C-alpha positions in Angstrom: -22.3 -27.9 -20.8 -21.9 -25.4 -18.0 -19.6 -22.5 -18.7 -16.2 -22.7 -17.0 -16.2 -20.2 -14.1 -13.8 -17.3 -14.4 -13.1 -13.8 -13.0 -12.4 -10.6 -14.9 -8.9 -9.9 -16.1 -6.8 -7.8 -13.7 -8.5 -9.3 -10.6 -7.5 -12.2 -8.4 -8.9 -14.7 -5.9 -7.1 -15.0 -2.6 -7.1 -18.3 -0.7 -6.2 -18.9 2.9 -2.4 -18.7 2.3 -2.7 -15.5 0.3 -5.0 -13.9 2.9 -2.6 -14.8 5.8 0.2 -13.0 3.8 -2.0 -10.0 2.9 -3.1 -9.6 6.5 0.6 -9.7 7.5 1.2 -6.7 5.2 -1.9 -4.9 6.3 -1.2 -5.4 10.0 2.4 -4.3 9.6 1.5 -1.1 7.8 -1.4 -0.4 10.1 0.8 -0.8 13.1 3.2 1.8 11.9 0.5 4.2 10.9 -1.0 4.0 14.4 2.5 4.5 15.9 2.4 8.0 14.5 -1.1 8.9 15.7 -3.0 8.3 12.5 -6.6 7.1 12.8 -8.6 4.9 10.4 -11.6 5.9 8.2 -13.3 4.2 5.3 -15.2 5.7 2.3 -17.6 4.0 -0.2 -16.4 1.9 -3.1 -18.3 4.2 -5.4 -18.4 8.0 -5.7 -20.4 10.4 -7.7 -18.5 10.6 -11.0 -18.3 14.4 -10.6 -16.2 13.8 -7.5 -13.7 11.8 -9.5 -13.5 13.4 -12.9 -10.8 16.0 -13.6 -8.7 15.1 -10.5 -6.2 12.6 -12.1 -5.3 14.2 -15.3 -6.4 13.3 -18.8 -4.9 9.8 -18.7 -6.3 9.1 -15.2 -9.8 10.1 -16.3 -9.7 7.5 -19.0 -9.0 4.7 -16.4 -12.1 5.4 -14.3 -14.6 2.6 -14.1 -18.1 4.0 -14.6 -21.2 2.4 -13.0 -24.4 2.2 -15.0 -27.4 3.5 -13.1 -30.4 1.3 -12.8 -33.9 1.4 -11.4 -36.9 3.6 -12.1 -35.1 6.9 -11.6 -31.9 5.9 -13.3 -32.0 8.7 -15.8 -32.2 11.3 -13.0 -29.5 9.8 -10.7 -26.0 11.2 -10.7 -23.4 9.2 -12.7 -21.2 7.1 -10.4 -17.8 5.5 -10.7 -15.6 3.2 -8.7 -12.9 5.1 -6.8 -9.6 5.4 -8.6 -7.6 6.2 -5.5 -8.2 7.0 -1.8 -7.0 10.6 -1.8 -9.8 12.3 -3.7 -12.5 10.5 -1.7 -10.5 11.6 1.4 -10.6 15.2 0.3 -14.4 14.9 -0.3 -14.7 13.3 3.2 -12.8 16.1 4.9 -15.1 18.8 3.3 -18.3 16.8 4.0 -17.3 16.2 7.7 -15.3 19.3 8.4 -17.4 20.1 11.5 -16.7 16.7 13.0 -12.9 16.6 12.7 -10.0 18.5 14.2 -7.1 19.9 12.1 -4.5 18.9 11.5 -6.4 15.7 10.6 -4.3 12.5 10.5 -6.1 9.6 8.9 -5.3 6.3 7.2 -7.3 4.0 4.9 -6.7 0.5 3.8 -9.2 -0.3 1.0 -9.4 -1.5 -2.6 -9.4 0.8 -5.7 -10.2 0.2 -9.3 -8.6 1.3 -12.6 -9.5 0.3 -16.1 -5.9 -0.4 -16.9 -4.3 -3.0 -19.1 -3.5 -5.9 -16.8 0.2 -7.0 -16.6 2.8 -8.0 -14.0 2.5 -5.7 -11.0 -0.5 -3.8 -12.5 -4.1 -4.9 -11.7 -7.6 -3.5 -12.2 -8.5 -4.1 -8.6 -5.9 -3.6 -5.9 -5.5 -2.4 -2.4 -4.0 0.9 -1.3 -2.8 1.7 2.2 -3.0 5.5 2.4 -1.8 7.8 5.2 -2.4 11.6 5.1 -2.2 14.6 7.3 -4.4 17.5 6.2 -4.7 21.0 7.6 -1.0 21.9 8.1 1.6 23.4 5.8 4.5 22.1 8.0 7.1 20.0 6.3 7.1 17.9 9.5 4.2 16.1 7.7 6.6 15.1 4.9 9.2 14.1 7.4 6.8 11.8 9.3 5.8 10.1 6.0 9.4 9.4 5.2 9.9 8.0 8.7 6.8 5.8 8.2 8.3 4.5 4.9 11.5 3.7 6.6 9.8 1.8 9.4 7.3 -0.1 7.3 10.0 -1.5 5.0 12.4 -2.2 7.9 9.6 -4.4 9.4 8.9 -6.1 6.1 12.6 -6.6 5.3 12.5 -5.0 1.9 15.5 -2.9 0.7 14.1 0.3 -0.9 15.1 3.7 -2.3 12.9 6.7 -1.7 12.9 9.2 -4.6 12.0 12.8 -3.8 11.2 15.8 -6.0 9.1 18.9 -5.8 6.3 20.0 -8.2 7.3 23.6 -7.7 10.7 22.8 -9.1 9.1 21.2 -12.1 6.9 24.3 -12.5 10.0 26.4 -12.4 11.7 24.3 -15.0 8.7 24.7 -17.3 9.1 28.5 -16.8 12.8 28.7 -17.5 12.6 26.7 -20.7 9.8 29.0 -21.9 6.8 26.7 -21.6 5.0 27.7 -18.3 1.7 26.6 -19.7 3.0 23.1 -20.5 3.9 22.1 -17.0 1.3 19.3 -16.9 2.4 18.0 -20.3 6.0 18.0 -19.2 5.3 16.2 -16.0 3.1 13.5 -17.6 5.9 12.9 -20.2 8.9 12.8 -17.9 7.1 10.7 -15.4 7.5 7.9 -18.0 11.3 8.4 -18.4 12.3 5.2 -16.6 9.6 3.2 -18.5 10.0 4.3 -22.1 13.4 6.1 -22.3 14.6 9.6 -23.1 14.0 9.5 -26.9 10.4 8.4 -26.5 9.8 11.1 -23.8 11.3 13.8 -26.1 9.0 12.6 -28.9 6.0 12.8 -26.6 7.0 16.3 -25.5 7.0 17.4 -29.1 3.6 15.8 -29.6 2.3 17.7 -26.5 3.2 21.0 -28.1 6.7 21.8 -27.0 9.1 23.0 -29.6 12.6 21.5 -30.3 14.3 24.4 -28.5 12.3 23.9 -25.4 13.0 20.2 -25.4 16.7 20.8 -25.9 16.7 23.2 -22.9 15.1 20.6 -20.8 17.8 17.9 -21.3 20.7 19.3 -19.2 18.2 20.0 -16.3 17.1 16.4 -16.3 20.7 15.2 -16.3 21.9 17.1 -13.3 23.9 14.7 -11.2 26.0 14.6 -8.0 25.1 14.7 -4.3 21.8 16.2 -3.0 23.7 19.4 -2.2 25.2 19.5 -5.7 21.8 19.1 -7.3 20.2 21.7 -5.1 23.0 24.2 -5.8 22.6 23.6 -9.6 18.9 24.1 -9.4 19.3 27.4 -7.5 21.3 28.7 -10.4 19.1 27.3 -13.2 15.8 28.4 -11.5 17.1 31.8 -10.3 14.5 33.6 -12.5 11.6 31.5 -11.3 10.0 32.5 -7.9 8.0 29.2 -7.9 11.1 27.1 -8.7 13.2 28.8 -6.0 10.5 28.2 -3.4 10.5 24.5 -4.4 14.3 24.3 -3.9 13.9 26.0 -0.5 11.3 23.4 0.5 13.6 20.5 -0.6 16.5 22.0 1.4 14.4 22.3 4.5 13.1 18.7 4.1 16.5 17.2 3.6 17.7 19.2 6.6 15.0 17.6 8.7 15.9 14.2 7.4 19.5 14.7 8.4 18.6 16.1 11.8 16.4 13.2 12.8 18.8 10.5 11.7 16.7 8.9 9.0 18.8 5.9 7.6 16.6 5.3 4.6 18.2 5.3 1.2 16.9 8.6 -0.3 17.6 10.2 -3.7 16.7 13.6 -5.0 15.3 12.6 -8.4 14.7 15.6 -10.7 13.0 13.3 -13.3 10.3 12.2 -10.7 7.1 13.9 -11.7 4.1 11.8 -10.4 1.4 12.1 -13.1 -1.5 13.1 -10.9 -2.4 16.8 -11.3 -3.3 17.6 -7.7 0.2 17.5 -6.4 1.7 20.9 -5.7 4.8 20.4 -3.5 7.0 17.5 -2.4 6.4 14.2 -4.3 7.6 10.8 -3.3 8.1 7.4 -5.0 9.5 4.2 -3.4 11.1 1.4 -5.4 12.3 -2.0 -4.2 16.1 -2.4 -4.8 16.0 -6.2 -5.2 12.9 -6.6 -7.5 11.9 -5.2 -10.8 8.3 -4.1 -10.3 8.1 -0.3 -10.4 6.9 2.0 -7.7 5.5 0.3 -4.5 4.7 3.5 -2.6 4.1 7.0 -3.8 2.5 10.3 -2.8 3.1 14.0 -2.2 1.7 17.3 -1.0 -1.5 18.8 -2.4 -2.3 22.4 -1.4 -5.9 22.8 -2.5 -7.5 19.5 -3.3 -10.3 20.3 -0.8 -10.9 23.6 -2.6 -12.7 21.9 -5.5 -15.2 20.6 -3.0 -15.8 24.0 -1.3 -13.1 24.2 1.3 -10.1 26.3 -0.1 -6.6 26.8 1.3 -6.3 23.5 3.2 -3.0 21.9 2.5 -2.3 18.2 2.9 0.4 15.6 2.3 0.1 11.8 2.0 1.5 8.6 0.6 0.0 5.3 -0.5 1.5 1.9 -0.1 0.6 -0.5 -2.9 -0.3 -3.7 -1.0 -0.5 -5.9 -4.1 2.9 -4.9 -5.4 4.4 -5.2 -1.9 2.9 -8.7 -1.8 4.6 -9.6 -5.2 8.0 -8.3 -3.9 7.7 -10.3 -0.7 6.8 -13.4 -2.7 9.6 -12.9 -5.2 12.2 -12.4 -2.5 10.8 -15.1 -0.2 10.4 -12.7 2.7 7.1 -13.8 4.2 7.5 -15.3 7.7 7.3 -19.1 7.5 4.7 -19.4 10.3 2.0 -17.4 8.5 0.7 -20.5 6.7 -1.5 -21.5 9.6 -3.0 -19.6 12.6 -4.0 -22.9 14.2 -1.8 -23.9 17.1 -3.1 -27.4 17.7 -5.4 -30.0 16.1 -7.2 -32.7 18.1 -7.4 -36.1 16.4 -9.7 -38.8 17.8 -10.0 -42.5 17.1 -13.8 -42.8 17.7 -17.0 -41.0 18.6 -16.4 -41.3 22.4 -12.9 -40.0 22.0 -14.2 -37.1 19.8 -16.6 -36.1 22.6 -13.7 -36.2 25.1 -11.6 -34.0 22.7 -14.4 -31.4 22.3 -14.2 -30.8 26.1 -10.5 -30.0 25.8 -11.0 -27.9 22.7 -13.5 -25.7 24.6 -11.3 -25.3 27.6 -8.2 -24.4 25.5 -10.1 -21.9 23.4 -11.2 -20.3 26.7 -7.5 -19.9 27.4 -7.1 -18.0 24.1 -5.5 -20.7 22.1 -6.3 -21.3 18.4 -7.6 -24.9 18.3 -9.2 -27.2 15.7 -10.7 -30.6 16.1 -11.0 -33.0 13.2 -14.8 -33.2 12.9 -15.2 -37.0 12.6 -13.3 -40.1 13.4 -11.1 -41.2 10.6 -7.9 -43.0 9.9 -5.0 -41.4 11.8 -3.1 -41.0 8.6 -5.8 -38.9 7.1 -6.0 -36.7 10.2 -2.2 -36.2 10.3 -2.3 -35.4 6.6 -4.8 -32.6 7.3 -2.5 -31.2 10.0 0.5 -31.4 7.5 -1.5 -29.7 4.8 -2.4 -26.8 7.1 1.1 -26.7 8.7 -0.4 -27.1 12.2 2.6 -27.6 14.5 0.9 -29.8 17.1 -1.6 -32.7 17.1 -3.3 -33.9 20.3 -4.2 -37.6 19.8 -7.1 -39.0 21.8 -7.5 -42.8 22.4 -8.9 -45.0 25.2 -5.7 -44.9 27.2 -5.5 -41.1 27.1 -9.1 -40.8 28.2 -8.5 -43.2 31.2 -5.6 -41.0 32.4 -7.4 -37.7 31.6 -4.5 -36.8 29.2 -3.8 -36.6 25.5 -0.8 -37.7 23.4 0.8 -34.5 22.1 2.7 -34.9 18.9 5.1 -32.2 17.6 4.7 -32.4 13.9 8.2 -31.1 12.9 10.2 -33.5 15.0 7.7 -36.3 15.3 8.2 -36.4 19.1 5.2 -37.6 21.2 4.5 -37.1 24.9 1.6 -37.9 27.2 0.5 -34.6 28.8 -2.2 -33.1 30.9 -4.0 -29.8 30.2 -1.4 -27.5 31.9 1.5 -29.3 30.3 -0.1 -29.0 26.9 -0.7 -25.3 27.3 2.9 -24.8 28.4 4.4 -26.7 25.4 2.1 -25.4 22.7 2.3 -21.7 23.8 6.1 -21.6 23.8 
């Protein structure tokens, strides 16, 4: 007996309905990226493993998919892995192509990435990211434009979101003032899980990672700072007064929130001092977006990285970017029933014919209408009209042109509007006018 076909866990097939919906997401995001002057690039699915290792932290490295070399010279070839994200390959691209690009370089990518994670709701092993980055500028206008892009993307998609903002320099300052400056990475990795595992589990992990009880106790009131954005920033200025790095992070946040206010951004934004973003390459502002009406975790995230290109031989080039998780956005739109209803079919009209002669007649109309830019199908063989109408119903095609002997004699077709059931004998120009409305 043949083995039942299957696909690896954490991956999915996408049929015609799903692809129409995914393309709606991609087209919406791409349109906003282009509105701000970002241009598209692509990088290979696989990278040399040396490019990927050590860029995502200890936990990230464990989730890399490694590719086994094959062929006669397999033992001599560099180890390879599937890309974990689009940011590190982008940094490699910038260094490799630095003579061909102008700075600041504004690019976007919409491509799949792979992580050897445990599959669960909203978490896949293969998924698409839609990344937008500007590299080669220290200006916080870069952060502002990313925030404006988030606002516009989710306005167009109809999803209510909250954008959480923090700054890694603030987190570094916190590590300094509690007496654990060398534990900044351990602190960020742990507190990044706060909303997933709770404060007690985070505190236990901090102890496991080498902080002592006194340091963990000092951290608690800092993470519980509340009030308005201004209140939080004022409290941080006092707490981090002895940390030059921390004060610089506070100043960056004040500047960024000033730009947000000055440009009239209406997005729901929260200064979240527990936001850490587990990736090690972030050095400044960090972002995370969550849907307010769906429980699915982060659907967009990113931040500033000051020297990611330095590890590839191009130091002191700052960049900032965010990534939209297309698969989680898909799940949110599905859960909230926010996809436009007309996405199910791109076909505007189906031609249905009673016989071979009528089919040949229909093909002439089909060719002429396609030349006019209309999306047209023809049922490929004469069949019972019920079957042809069922096909149109299944594909949610709004119009059917019926061809019989009488229609051919008058050089017309019977146009049926599927939703209402209304039928009307029309010529070519009348058909184009009605179907194109």
